[in-house]
N, C-alpha and C positions, 0 to 999 in steps of 0.2 A: 287513362287512369281511374282507378277505382276512387270514386268521390270519397271514401274513407279515409284513405291516404293523402287526398290534396288539401294539405294545411295551410290554412290562410295564413299570411303575413302578421307577424306581431310587432309589436311597439320595442321600443329599446328602454323602457323602464321596466326592470324586473326583479324581483324579489327570489331569491334562491333559497331552499331550506335545505339542510344536509343532514340525514337521519344520524341517530345514534349507531345504528347498526352496520352504518357505513363508514363513520369515522373510526370505529374500533376494529383492531387486528383481533386476530383469534386468542392471543395472549392479555387482552385486557389493555392495551395501549393504543394510543394515537396512531392510526395508519397514515403514517406521514408519506408515502408514495402514492396513495390515493388523493391525500388532501394535495399533494403539489401539483399533480395531474388538473385537478378541479381548478385550484388557482391558476395553473396558466392558462388555463382556458379562459377563465373569467378575465385575467390580465388583457388577454387578446381581445375580446370584446369591448374593454373599456377602451381601449385604443381604438375601436370603431365607432364611439361615441356612446356605447350603453352605458345606461347609468343602474349601477347593481347594488341592492343592500342583500345581504347574507344573514341568513338565520341558522344559527348553527346550535345542533342538540350535542350530546355528550359530556356536559359539565359534571353530573352526578356519576356517570358510569367510571371517567378518568379520575374524577375525584376518591372514589371507591376504592378503585386499584390502587392509588397512591396510599390512603391510609391501610390497605393490607386488609379489606376485607375480600372476603371470597365471591362476592356477587352484589345486586342492587341491594341496598339497606331499605328495610321496610318501614321502619319508624319515621316521622316527620322531620323530627329532630337530626336523626343521623344523614337523612337525605340532604337537609338544608346545610351541615357541615360538608359532605362530600359534595355539594356544589359550590361550596365558597372554596374549597380547594381546588376543584376542577376547572374552575374559573379563568384563574392564572395560570394555570397548566396549558387549557386550550388557546388562550392569547399570546403566551410565550411559543406554543407551537404553530401558530398562523403566522407571529412576524417573522420568527425563524425561517419559516420556509417562503414567504413572501422575499425575505432576502436571498435566500438561495436561488430562487429562479427567475431572479433578475436579468434582464435580456438587454443585450446591446441596444441602443437606438429608442429604448421604452422607457417611457416615464416612471420612475420609481414608484411603486406602489406601497403603502402603508395601511393597516387596518386600526379602525377604534373600538372600541368596545361599548356598545349601548346596552346597557340592563335596564328591561320594564317590568312593571308589574301592572297587573290589571288596574290597580288604583291611580297609575299615571294617565293609563288611557279612559279611566273613567271621567277624570277630572278636564272638563273641554280645556281651561289654558294649559295643562300639561302635557293634554293630546296633542296641543299646535305648537308647544314648545317641543316636542320630540319629534313631529314633522320638521321643524326648523333646524333642528340638530342633525338629522339626517341631509337636509339638502346642504348645509353647510360643510358637512363632511365632505360630500361628495364634489361640490364645488370646487374644493381644495385637493382632489385627488386621494382621498382616503378611503379605503373600502370599510362600511359599517359594518360590524358583525353584532347583532341582535342576539340577547337569549332573554329569556324570562328571569327575572333576578330571585331564583330559587332559594336564595342564603336566607332572604329574608320575609320570602312570602307567609305569611299569618296561614295559609288554608293547604289542604292537601295537594299535593304535587298530581295533578290528574292525567287520565288518559289522554292521549293526543295532544299535550299542552301546548307542545312546540309546533306543531301544524296549525292550531288554532292560531298561535300567536303570529305564525308566519301570514296566515290570512287577515290578521287585524293589521300588522305592517304593511300588507298589500293594500288594503283601503286608506291607512295612514298616507301612505306614498303615493296613492295614485297610481298603483304600477299597471302596466300593460300586462303583463304575464307574472303567474305565479310557477315556479318550477319546484315540485316536491320530488327530491330524488332520493331513492329507497331503495331495497335490496330486492325488490319486485320488478317484474316487467312493467305492469300496470293493472288494469283491472279488467276481470272477465266475468263472463255472464253465470260462471258457477266456479266453485273451488276446484283449481285445477290440480290439487293435489289429491282431491276424490273422486273428479270426474275428468277423465283423459280426455273426453270431447268437448271440454269447457271452451268455448268461443272468444277470443280477446276482442277488447272494444277498443278501437281506434281513435273513436269520436263519440261525443256525446254531449248533451246539455247540462251544466253546472245546475244543482238543484233538483233534477229531474228525482222524484219519489223512488222510483225502480234501481237507482242506484244504491241507496242506502240499505235496501233490502239486498242486492245482490254483493255489497261490501262484506259485510258480515263485520266482525269485531277482532279478529286476532291480531296479535302483535307478535313483534319478533321478543327473542329473549333478551337484548340489549334496550332496544328501544321502548318506549312507553306510548306509541301510536302505532295503531295497526290501518288497515285500509279504510275501515267505516270513518275514522277521524281525517283521513285525507278526503274523502268525498265530502264531509261535512264543511271542512276548510275551504275546497272550490267552490262550495255554493255560497259559504258568507263572503270569499272574495269576489264572486261575480255581483254581487252588490254595487260594488264602485267599478263595474264594466271590466274587471280583471278575469282574463280566462286563465286555467291552470291547466299544467301537464304532469303528470304521475310518470316518472321514468326511472328506470334503474340504473343507478349512478356508477355502476361497475360497467356500463355497456361504453365501448371504445368512442372517445370525443363526445361524450352525450351532448354536453352543454353547446359544443360549436354546431351540431347537427341540429339542435333543436332551432338554434338562429337561422340555419340553413332551412328551415322549413320542411327537414325531413320527417317521417312517420314514425316518430320515436315515441314511446309509451302512449300513454289514455290521454287526450286532449279534450277537456271539460270547457265548454266555450261559455262563455256569460251572453244568454240570450236573453235574461229578465231585464226588465227596467232599471237603469241606474238611478241610484238615490242621489240627492243634493248631499253635499256635504256634512252639514250637519244632520239630516236624517241618518245617514250613514256612520256618522259619530255615534248616534244613539241605538244603531242598530247592532252595534258593536257592542253595546254594555251586557254582560253576561251575567253580572248578580241582579236579580229582580229580589226588591226588598219587600214587596207585597204585592197583593192581588187585591181587583177591584171587580166584584163580580156584577154584571150588567142586566138590566131586563130586556126582553126580545126587542123593542123598540131603539133602545140606546145602541146594543148590538148591532142591529144591522145599521144606522147611521156611521156607524164607527167601520162595519167591516166592507160596507159598498162604497160610503163616501170620504173615509179617513176624516169624519167630523170630530170637532172638541167634545169632550166628554161633559156633561153636565149633572150638575149634583143630584137632579130627580131621577136620573138612569141609572143610580146605583142603587142595587137591592141589598148588597152584602159586601164586607170587607176583611181582609185577612192581612196581618202582618203589622209591626210596629215601625210603619215608614215614617221618614221626616219630609218636609218640603224639601223638591228637587231631587227626591229619591225617585229611583226608575221602578214602576211598579205593572203589572201587567192586567190586560182588560181580558177578561175571561166573558165569555157568552153563557147563555142559558145550559147549554149541553156540556159545558167544563171545558171548552175548547179555549186557548190562548188565539186572540185575534188581533191583539196589538199591546205595544208596551211604550209608555210615556213618562215623563217627568211631573210626578205630582205637585201641584201649587198648596197643598195643606197637609198638614204631618196628621197622623192617624188619630190622634186624640181629637183634636179641633173638626176632622171630618167628622167622627163619630157625634160630636156634639151638634153638629150641624144637619147631619140627617136626623138626629132627634127632632130638632128643632122643625125639620120639613114634615116629619110624620105627625107632629103635633098641631100641626097647622099654624106656626108660628112664623113671623118675618123672618127672612133669612138676608143674612148680610150678601152685598154684592161681591164681595170677595171670595165668597162659598161658593158661588154659582159655577164657575168654570173651575173643573178639576185638573183637567189636561187640556192644553190649548193644541188646535191641530197641528200647529207648527213645532209643538215639543213631542209628538207621537210617530211612530212607525209602524205600520201593520206588519202583521206575522206572516202573511202569505206574500 
């Protein structure tokens, strides 16, 4: 057998993300026939002892259609309004279809909506609460359906948000596998639309730099994420030891075939060292509040050893960060080498640095800016 097609066995804790381009039919409505097929397959796996969390796109697209808009809205307020309308439509559709596909001798399956924003995942206690919510839903036979809470998010809804969200949920849930269902077969070594001889990539290592170059940044007309967003999501999921499969959701029995270790889609394996739970939470934080520019000695200690950052290693700072905010550590070449939770707010740090420069005695509280337990290296 071709080793590229010899798929390793995957565990039974999965996160499955379904893209907007699959959930919508050509008339801008929910594709209920497709959804019924995927949910039937998921129900079958649940009966076999799998634990599955579903990440669903589509709220904005469905909501925009219900509001009579011709396409995806571009203004943030309009997108939030569409998401608000669309979320209830989506959940009604999921629950209706789950009722329709209920089969004899199968445990009744219901769904529960879990709306997350980055602020929930940024706060450690809320992060842990979200994980407990997923665990409790699954223990009670409920299929968790996760979406970013676009209706209240105060930031622009960005490219690939739900791919990123799926990876964050995979880390949160300690998933064995992240399945990204899209309208494409998977990843190629060139754009098959312009390169007829492009070779399909059956298997690669998540996080390889070449994959981002190959993926490009094109997206569908309905979804917000292209292949690049999925490759980045796979790299993020790998931090918790989660491998990723990018596959065409329209292929016959795609979810069951993945469970049977068939060569479906592109497998991006998690081959990087798995981070401890706290550092994985740190690595998932997307919003950096400032930068600390290090001298060569401090940069080497951080980059090579993961050492704590001391006051005397900082040569410049940027941003109005506060204590316990996430900040980047920048080496003399301008490269981010690590991120961590800072122990001082920006004004106090500036004062301490001025004291140090003047040769004055510096308080012991100022000397360690980021403890090694509160940092994660970027590489």
